[in-house]
C-alpha positions as CSV (number, residue, x, y, z in Angstrom):
1,M,38.8,23.7,-6.8
2,S,39.8,21.7,-3.5
3,T,36.9,21.0,-1.4
4,W,36.2,24.2,0.9
5,L,32.3,23.1,1.8
6,T,31.1,20.3,4.2
7,V,27.5,19.6,4.4
8,I,26.8,17.5,7.7
9,G,23.6,16.0,8.7
10,I,22.6,16.4,12.3
11,G,19.9,14.5,14.3
12,E,18.3,15.5,17.4
13,D,20.9,13.7,19.8
14,G,23.4,16.6,18.3
15,W,27.0,16.4,18.8
16,H,27.1,13.0,20.1
17,G,25.2,11.6,17.2
18,L,27.9,12.8,14.9
19,S,30.7,10.6,13.3
20,R,34.3,11.4,14.0
21,D,34.7,12.9,10.5
22,A,31.9,15.2,11.0
23,R,33.3,16.4,14.1
24,R,36.5,16.8,13.2
25,A,35.2,19.1,10.3
26,L,33.3,21.2,12.9
27,I,36.1,21.4,14.5
28,E,38.5,22.6,11.9
29,A,35.4,25.0,10.3
30,D,36.1,28.8,9.7
31,A,32.4,29.4,9.6
32,I,29.2,27.1,10.4
33,H,26.0,27.9,8.6
34,G,22.9,26.4,9.8
35,G,19.4,26.8,11.6
36,D,19.5,28.2,15.0
37,R,18.0,25.0,16.7
38,H,21.4,23.0,14.4
39,L,23.8,25.5,15.8
40,A,22.6,25.4,19.3
41,L,23.6,21.9,19.5
42,L,27.1,22.5,18.9
43,P,29.7,22.6,22.1
44,V,31.0,25.7,23.0
45,R,34.6,24.5,22.1
46,I,33.7,24.8,18.8
47,R,35.5,28.2,17.6
48,A,34.1,29.0,14.3
49,R,32.0,31.4,12.9
50,R,28.3,30.5,13.7
51,E,25.7,31.8,10.9
52,P,22.2,31.4,11.5
53,W,20.1,31.0,8.0
54,P,18.7,34.5,6.9
55,K,15.1,35.0,6.7
56,P,13.4,34.0,4.2
57,F,15.9,31.5,3.4
58,S,18.7,32.0,1.4
59,I,22.3,30.1,0.6
60,D,23.8,33.4,-0.4
61,A,25.9,33.7,2.3
62,V,27.3,30.2,2.0
63,L,28.2,31.0,-1.4
64,A,29.8,34.2,-0.7
65,E,32.1,32.2,1.5
66,R,33.5,30.7,-1.6
67,T,34.2,34.5,-3.0
68,R,35.7,35.5,0.1
69,G,38.1,32.9,0.2
70,A,37.4,30.7,3.5
71,A,39.1,28.0,4.0
72,R,36.8,25.7,5.7
73,V,32.8,25.9,5.6
74,C,30.6,23.9,7.5
75,V,26.7,23.6,7.1
76,L,24.3,21.9,9.3
77,A,21.3,20.2,8.0
78,S,18.4,17.7,9.6
79,G,19.3,14.1,9.3
80,D,20.0,13.2,5.3
81,P,21.2,16.6,3.7
82,M,20.8,15.5,0.4
83,H,16.9,14.1,1.0
84,F,14.6,17.1,1.2
85,G,17.6,19.1,2.6
86,V,19.8,22.0,1.8
87,G,22.4,19.7,0.4
88,A,20.5,19.1,-2.9
89,T,19.9,22.8,-3.3
90,L,23.8,23.7,-2.7
91,A,24.6,20.7,-4.8
92,R,22.9,22.9,-7.8
93,E,25.3,25.6,-7.2
94,V,28.5,23.9,-6.0
95,T,30.7,21.5,-8.1
96,T,31.3,18.4,-7.0
97,D,34.9,18.6,-6.2
98,E,34.1,21.5,-4.0
99,M,31.6,20.1,-1.4
100,R,31.4,16.7,0.5
101,V,28.2,15.4,2.3
102,I,28.4,13.7,5.6
103,P,25.0,12.2,6.3
104,A,23.3,10.9,9.4
105,P,20.1,9.0,10.0
106,S,17.3,10.7,8.4
107,S,14.1,10.8,9.7
108,L,12.4,8.5,7.3
109,S,15.0,5.8,8.2
110,L,14.1,6.7,11.7
111,T,10.5,6.1,11.4
112,A,10.7,3.2,9.4
113,A,12.8,1.7,11.9
114,R,10.3,2.4,15.1
115,L,7.4,1.0,12.7
116,H,9.4,-2.0,11.0
117,W,7.9,-0.5,7.8
118,P,10.1,-1.3,4.5
119,L,11.4,2.1,3.6
120,A,11.2,1.3,0.3
121,D,7.1,0.5,0.3
122,A,6.6,3.8,1.8
123,A,6.4,6.9,0.0
124,C,7.5,10.6,1.6
125,V,5.4,14.0,1.0
126,S,7.2,17.0,2.4
127,L,4.6,19.8,3.5
128,V,7.5,22.0,4.6
129,G,6.5,25.3,2.9
130,R,3.8,23.6,0.8
131,P,0.0,23.5,1.4
132,V,-1.8,20.3,3.0
133,A,-3.6,20.0,0.2
134,L,-0.6,18.2,-1.8
135,L,-1.2,15.1,0.5
136,L,-4.6,14.3,-1.7
137,A,-2.4,13.4,-4.6
138,S,-0.7,10.5,-2.4
139,L,-4.1,8.9,-0.6
140,F,-4.9,5.7,-1.7
141,R,-6.2,2.5,0.0
142,G,-3.5,0.4,1.5
143,A,-0.6,3.3,1.0
144,R,2.0,4.1,3.9
145,L,3.2,7.7,3.8
146,I,5.6,9.6,5.7
147,V,4.6,13.1,5.6
148,L,7.3,15.7,6.8
149,S,5.5,18.8,9.0
150,A,5.7,22.0,8.2
151,D,4.7,22.8,12.0
152,G,3.0,21.8,15.2
153,G,-0.4,22.2,13.6
154,T,0.2,20.3,10.8
155,P,-0.8,16.9,12.2
156,A,-4.1,18.2,13.3
157,A,-4.6,19.6,9.4
158,V,-3.7,16.3,7.8
159,A,-6.4,14.4,10.4
160,A,-9.0,16.9,8.9
161,L,-7.9,16.3,5.3
162,L,-7.7,12.0,5.6
163,T,-11.3,12.8,7.6
164,A,-12.7,14.9,5.2
165,H,-11.9,13.1,2.1
166,G,-13.0,9.7,3.0
167,F,-9.7,8.2,4.7
168,G,-11.0,8.9,8.1
169,A,-10.0,5.5,9.6
170,S,-6.3,5.9,9.0
171,R,-3.9,5.3,11.5
172,M,-1.7,8.6,12.2
173,T,1.3,8.0,14.3
174,V,3.5,11.3,15.0
175,F,6.9,11.3,16.4
176,E,7.6,14.3,18.2
177,H,11.6,15.3,18.3
178,L,12.4,11.6,16.5
179,G,15.7,10.5,18.0
180,C,15.9,12.7,21.0
181,E,15.9,11.9,24.6
182,N,12.4,13.2,24.6
183,E,11.3,11.9,21.9
184,R,7.3,11.1,21.8
185,R,5.3,9.1,19.8
186,I,1.1,9.6,19.3
187,D,-1.2,6.7,17.7
188,E,-4.6,7.4,16.7
189,R,-7.1,7.2,14.2
190,A,-7.5,10.2,11.9
191,D,-11.3,10.7,12.4
192,D,-10.3,10.7,16.3
193,W,-7.1,13.2,16.3
194,R,-7.6,15.0,19.2
195,N,-4.1,16.7,19.7
196,P,-4.4,20.2,18.0
197,V,-1.2,21.1,18.3
198,V,1.7,19.0,18.9
199,A,5.7,20.0,19.3
200,A,6.9,22.0,16.0
201,L,9.6,19.4,14.9
202,N,7.2,16.3,13.9
203,L,6.8,13.8,11.4
204,I,3.6,11.8,10.2
205,A,3.5,8.4,9.4
206,I,-0.1,7.4,8.0
207,E,-1.5,3.8,7.3
208,C,-4.2,4.7,5.1
209,R,-7.5,3.0,5.4
210,T,-11.1,3.8,4.0
211,H,-14.5,2.4,3.7
212,A,-14.9,-0.9,1.6
213,D,-16.7,1.3,-1.4
214,H,-13.5,4.1,-1.2
215,A,-10.3,3.5,-2.9
216,G,-9.7,7.2,-3.7
217,P,-8.8,8.6,-7.3
218,P,-7.8,6.0,-9.8
219,L,-4.4,6.6,-11.3
220,T,-5.2,6.3,-14.5
221,P,-6.3,9.6,-16.5
222,G,-10.1,10.2,-17.0
223,L,-11.2,10.8,-13.3
224,P,-15.2,10.6,-13.0
225,D,-16.6,13.9,-14.1
226,D,-18.1,14.3,-10.6
227,A,-14.8,14.5,-9.1
228,Y,-14.7,18.1,-10.4
229,R,-16.6,21.3,-9.7
230,H,-17.5,22.4,-13.2
231,D,-20.2,24.9,-15.0
232,S,-20.3,22.3,-18.1
233,Q,-17.1,23.5,-19.6
234,L,-15.4,20.2,-18.9
235,T,-13.4,18.2,-21.0
236,K,-15.6,14.6,-20.5
237,R,-13.8,11.6,-18.7
238,D,-13.3,9.7,-22.2
239,V,-12.4,12.6,-24.0
240,R,-9.9,13.6,-21.5
241,A,-8.5,10.5,-21.4
242,V,-8.0,10.1,-25.1
243,T,-6.6,13.7,-25.0
244,L,-4.0,12.8,-22.4
245,V,-2.6,10.0,-23.8
246,H,-1.8,12.3,-27.1
247,L,-0.2,14.9,-24.5
248,A,1.8,11.8,-23.1
249,P,3.1,13.5,-20.0
250,Q,6.5,13.0,-18.6
251,P,8.3,13.8,-15.4
252,G,9.5,17.4,-15.0
253,E,7.6,18.7,-18.1
254,L,5.7,21.7,-18.6
255,L,1.9,22.0,-20.0
256,W,-0.3,25.1,-21.1
257,D,-3.7,24.4,-20.7
258,V,-5.3,26.8,-22.6
259,G,-8.8,28.0,-22.2
260,A,-8.8,25.5,-19.3
261,G,-12.3,25.8,-18.1
262,C,-12.5,23.8,-14.9
263,G,-8.7,22.7,-14.9
264,S,-9.4,19.2,-15.7
265,I,-6.3,18.4,-18.3
266,G,-3.6,20.6,-16.5
267,I,-5.0,18.8,-13.1
268,E,-4.5,15.1,-14.1
269,W,-1.4,16.2,-16.3
270,M,0.2,17.0,-12.8
271,R,-1.1,13.9,-11.3
272,A,0.5,11.8,-13.7
273,H,3.9,12.3,-12.0
274,P,4.8,14.6,-9.2
275,A,7.6,16.3,-11.3
276,C,4.8,17.5,-13.8
277,R,4.1,20.9,-14.2
278,A,1.3,22.6,-15.5
279,I,-0.1,26.4,-16.1
280,A,-4.1,26.9,-16.8
281,I,-4.7,30.1,-18.7
282,E,-8.4,31.1,-18.0
283,A,-10.1,34.3,-18.7
284,N,-13.7,33.5,-17.2
285,E,-13.4,34.6,-13.0
286,G,-16.3,31.9,-12.3
287,R,-13.9,29.0,-14.1
288,Q,-10.8,30.6,-12.4
289,R,-12.5,29.7,-8.7
290,L,-13.3,26.5,-10.2
291,I,-9.7,25.6,-11.1
292,E,-8.8,27.0,-7.8
293,Y,-10.8,24.8,-5.9
294,N,-10.3,21.6,-8.3
295,R,-6.6,21.8,-8.1
296,D,-6.5,21.6,-4.1
297,A,-9.2,18.8,-4.0
298,L,-7.5,16.6,-6.3
299,G,-4.1,16.9,-4.8
300,V,-2.2,19.4,-7.1
301,P,-2.1,22.6,-5.5
302,A,1.2,23.9,-7.5
303,L,-0.9,23.9,-10.7
304,Q,-0.3,27.8,-11.6
305,L,-3.0,29.8,-12.8
306,V,-3.0,32.6,-15.0
307,R,-5.8,34.8,-15.3
308,G,-6.2,36.0,-18.9
309,E,-7.1,35.7,-22.5
310,A,-4.9,33.4,-25.0
311,P,-2.9,34.4,-27.1
312,G,-2.5,37.7,-25.0
313,A,-2.0,36.1,-21.5
314,L,0.9,33.6,-23.2
315,D,3.8,36.4,-23.1
316,A,5.4,36.3,-19.9
317,L,5.0,32.5,-19.4
318,A,7.9,29.8,-19.2
319,A,8.0,27.6,-22.8
320,P,6.2,24.4,-22.7
321,D,6.9,20.8,-23.6
322,A,3.3,20.2,-24.3
323,V,0.3,22.6,-25.1
324,F,-3.4,21.6,-24.8
325,I,-6.2,23.9,-26.1
326,G,-9.4,23.1,-25.2
327,G,-11.2,26.7,-26.2
328,G,-10.7,29.9,-27.9
329,L,-9.4,27.9,-31.1
330,T,-10.8,30.6,-33.3
331,A,-9.0,33.5,-31.7
332,P,-6.9,35.2,-33.6
333,G,-3.0,33.9,-33.8
334,L,-3.9,31.5,-30.8
335,L,-2.5,28.3,-32.6
336,D,0.9,30.2,-34.4
337,A,1.3,31.7,-31.1
338,C,1.5,28.6,-29.0
339,W,3.2,26.9,-31.8
340,S,6.0,29.3,-31.8
341,R,6.8,29.1,-28.1
342,L,6.4,25.0,-27.6
343,R,9.6,23.7,-27.0
344,Q,11.2,21.6,-29.8
345,G,10.2,17.9,-29.7
346,G,6.8,19.3,-27.8
347,R,3.4,18.2,-28.5
348,L,0.5,20.3,-29.2
349,V,-3.1,18.8,-29.1
350,A,-6.5,20.7,-29.7
351,N,-10.0,19.6,-29.2
352,A,-12.6,21.3,-31.3
353,V,-16.5,20.8,-30.9
354,T,-17.8,23.6,-33.6
355,L,-17.4,23.5,-37.0
356,Q,-15.6,27.0,-37.1
357,S,-13.2,25.4,-34.7
358,E,-12.9,22.4,-36.6
359,A,-12.2,24.6,-39.8
360,A,-9.5,26.4,-38.0
361,L,-7.7,23.1,-37.1
362,V,-8.0,21.6,-41.0
363,Q,-6.4,24.8,-41.9
364,W,-4.1,24.9,-39.5
365,R,-2.9,21.1,-39.9
366,A,-2.5,21.6,-43.9
367,R,0.3,24.2,-43.1
368,H,2.0,22.3,-40.3
369,G,0.7,18.8,-40.5
370,G,-0.3,16.5,-37.9
371,E,-2.9,13.7,-37.0
372,L,-6.6,14.5,-36.7
373,T,-8.9,12.0,-35.3
374,R,-12.6,12.1,-35.0
375,I,-14.1,10.7,-31.1
376,G,-17.7,10.0,-31.2
377,I,-18.7,8.7,-27.7
378,A,-22.3,7.6,-27.1
379,Q,-24.3,6.5,-23.6
380,A,-27.1,4.4,-23.2
381,E,-30.0,6.1,-21.6
382,P,-33.9,5.2,-21.0
383,L,-35.9,6.2,-23.6
384,G,-39.4,5.2,-22.2
385,S,-39.4,1.6,-21.0
386,F,-36.0,0.9,-23.4
387,D,-32.9,2.0,-23.6
388,T,-31.2,4.0,-26.5
389,W,-27.8,5.4,-27.2
390,R,-27.3,9.1,-26.8
391,Q,-24.8,10.6,-29.0
392,A,-22.8,13.3,-27.1
393,L,-21.3,16.0,-29.7
394,P,-18.4,14.5,-31.6
395,I,-14.6,15.8,-30.4
396,T,-12.3,16.7,-33.4
397,L,-8.9,16.2,-32.0
398,L,-6.0,17.5,-33.8
399,H,-2.1,15.7,-32.5
400,T,1.1,17.4,-33.8
401,S,4.7,17.0,-32.6
402,K,7.5,20.2,-33.3
403,T,10.2,18.1,-34.7
C-alpha cells in the first residue's frame, strides 16, 4: 500500500517552524487530524478538512481515513511524534510503507539546549495521564529528570512530592510555552515553590538534591523493611532479595503476586525496570489498603490490585511470565492453577514457612520438578550484656521454570 499518512511534529512556533516537506504535506492534504491547539497554528490558506481529536482520545478516525480511501492525510503532534507522541501509537496500527514521520525538535531537546544538559544523561518521565507518584521511582541523588506535565498544577504537585520524600533541596526549572515567543522560565527549589498554577503547557526539569544522609531507595532488590507499611505479612528484606533473584524480572514481563500481603514483591518487580508489570492478588481488605499506599509511596502506582482470593480471582487475568506465591499454598488447586496459566518459559517461585505449606511444595515438585532452597537468616540481638543470634523462621523456596 502506498503512503497515505504523514505525521508531522509541530512546535509552539507553529507554521513558521515547519520544514519545507512538512508545509508541502499540509498544503496538499485532504484531511488533517490533531489537537485543537495544533490545528489553530495552521494558516487560513490550508484548505484541508480539519479533524480535532475526539474526547476521550482515539485514533479510530485517522484509521477510518484509510478505509474510506482518502488520498492524503496528515496528523499533527507536539515536537517529535515518536517520543511520547501519537506517532508511536499509529505505528502500531499502520505499516511502515503507509506512513511517514516528519519530526520537529522535541521539548526534551529544547530543554536540554536551554539548560546545557547532555540529553543522554537525563531521564524523561511523562505525567500526562499518569499519577504524580510515578516520579518517585526515578528519584535518586544527583539524577537529572525532564518531566512532561499533565497540566498547570503539575509543577506544584511535583514540588510537594519532592519535599515530602526528602528531595526538597532539588532545583526545579519550569518552562512555559517552550519554543514560543512568550516562552517563560521559572527557577526555584522544590521546598520553596511558590506557584500553585502555571501555564497549562509546561515542562519541568529537576536536578535531584537531598540531604547528606538521604539518597533515595536503592536500585537493588531488597528495600529496607521500614520502606513499607505492613501488618507483619511482609516478605522480609533478605528473603525478598533472594526471591526476586529467582523471579528474574525482564522488561515488559508480567508478574502475578499471589497472596501479596503488603505488595512488596510486586512493587520491587516493577521497580526493576519501567516496563515491568505486576498484578497483586490479595483477599484481605486491610492489606489491600497497604498495597495501595505502598505502590504510590515507592513509585509504581501502575501496580494492578485484584481484590479476591486465589485461585478463583485468577480466572480473568492476563497470562503471566512469572508467578510468586507468598501465601495460601495449601488452598486446593492453587499451585496447579498458577502453573497452568503460566506462559511457556515462565518462572514460578513459592515461599513456604509452615510444615503444611512446605509439604505442598515437596509434593508438587515431585510431579513437576524444580529446585528447593532452604533460607535461614539470623540477626545479632542483645542477650543481657552480650549479643546472640536470633534465628528468623526458615523459609522453603521452590523455583521452577515451565519448559
